[in-house]
C-alpha positions in Angstrom: 13.3 12.3 5.5 11.0 9.4 6.4 12.0 5.8 5.7 9.3 3.3 4.8 9.9 -0.4 5.0 7.5 -3.0 3.7 7.2 -6.6 4.8 4.8 -9.6 4.5 5.1 -10.4 0.8 5.3 -14.0 -0.3 3.9 -16.7 -2.6 0.3 -18.0 -2.2 -2.2 -19.8 -4.3 -5.2 -18.2 -5.8 -7.9 -17.6 -3.2 -5.3 -17.2 -0.4 -4.6 -14.3 1.8 -1.6 -12.2 2.8 -1.1 -9.2 5.0 1.5 -6.6 4.1 2.9 -4.2 6.6 4.8 -0.9 6.2 6.8 0.5 9.1 7.5 4.2 9.1 10.6 5.7 10.7 8.6 8.8 11.9 5.2 9.4 13.3 2.5 8.6 10.8 0.4 11.5 12.2 2.8 13.8 10.3 2.4 12.1 7.0 -1.2 13.2 6.4 -1.9 10.3 4.0 -0.4 6.9 3.3 -1.0 4.2 0.7 0.0 1.3 -1.4 0.8 1.0 -5.1 2.0 -2.0 -7.1 3.7 -2.9 -10.3 3.2 -6.2 -11.9 5.6 -7.8 -14.4 5.6 -5.8 -17.6 2.8 -3.6 -16.4 2.5 0.1 -15.4 2.3 1.1 -11.8 -1.2 1.0 -10.2 -2.4 2.8 -7.2 -4.0 0.2 -4.9 -5.3 1.9 -1.8 -4.9 5.0 0.3 -5.9 6.2 3.8 -5.9 9.5 5.5 -4.0 9.5 8.8 -7.3 10.2 10.6 -8.6 6.9 9.1 -11.6 8.6 7.6 -10.6 8.9 3.9 -10.1 5.5 2.4 -9.9 4.7 -1.3 -9.3 1.5 -3.3 -8.7 0.7 -6.9 -11.6 -1.0 -8.5 -9.5 -4.1 -9.1 -9.1 -4.7 -5.4 -12.3 -3.3 -3.9 -14.0 -5.8 -1.7 -10.9 -8.0 -1.4 -8.2 -5.7 0.1 -8.4 -3.7 3.3 -6.1 -0.9 4.2 -5.5 0.2 7.8 -3.2 2.5 9.8 -2.0 2.1 13.4 -0.7 5.5 14.3 0.5 4.2 17.7 2.8 1.8 16.0 3.5 4.0 12.9 2.5 1.0 10.8 0.4 0.8 7.6 -1.2 -2.5 6.7 -2.8 -4.0 3.7 -4.9 -7.1 4.2 -5.3 -9.0 0.9 -8.0 -11.7 0.6 -9.1 -13.8 -2.3 -5.9 -13.2 -4.1 -5.8 -13.7 -7.9 -2.9 -14.3 -10.2 -3.3 -10.8 -11.6 -2.4 -9.5 -8.1 1.1 -10.7 -8.6 3.3 -7.6 -8.3 5.8 -5.7 -6.3 3.9 -3.8 -3.6 5.2 -0.4 -2.4 4.2 1.7 0.6 4.2 5.4 0.0 3.4 8.8 1.6 3.6 12.4 0.5 6.5 14.5 1.9 5.8 17.7 3.8 6.3 20.0 0.8 4.4 18.4 -2.0 0.7 18.8 -3.0 -1.0 15.5 -3.0 -4.3 13.7 -3.5 -5.1 11.3 -0.8 -6.6 8.7 -3.2 -5.4 5.4 -4.5 -4.2 7.0 -7.8 -2.4 9.7 -5.8 0.0 7.2 -4.3 1.9 7.1 -7.5 3.1 10.7 -7.0 4.1 10.3 -3.3 7.7 11.2 -2.7 8.3 8.9 0.3 8.5 5.3 -1.0 9.7 1.9 0.4 11.7 -0.6 -1.6 8.8 -2.9 -2.0 7.7 -6.4 -1.1 6.9 -9.1 -3.7 3.6 -10.9 -3.9 3.3 -13.9 -6.1 -0.1 -15.6 -6.7 -0.2 -18.9 -8.5 -3.3 -20.4 -10.2 
């Protein structure tokens, strides 16, 4: 069982930046893929970004492409999400996720919604 813990959420004004971090309790090399998804108030979950543990396969939702950057530090077992030019519609709870060892998975932003390892989330609020 792998524990994921997010941090870095907060309140910012539109146009601002935040960096989210996700600490894994085990080596990220064994997770194959990691990512972020979010759920805004009254909205369905949305896969935001994903990255293969080799750093080669990176996918973003169209809504964040060009503004968000996902990265993975395997030496520190930490996943990050740099968010720039934030918009009010980015307001959401952001979750870190990874597939467990037994599940089939798609290492794509949309695939994060099905990952079995999930953190408890960190809240991002963007005001206009």
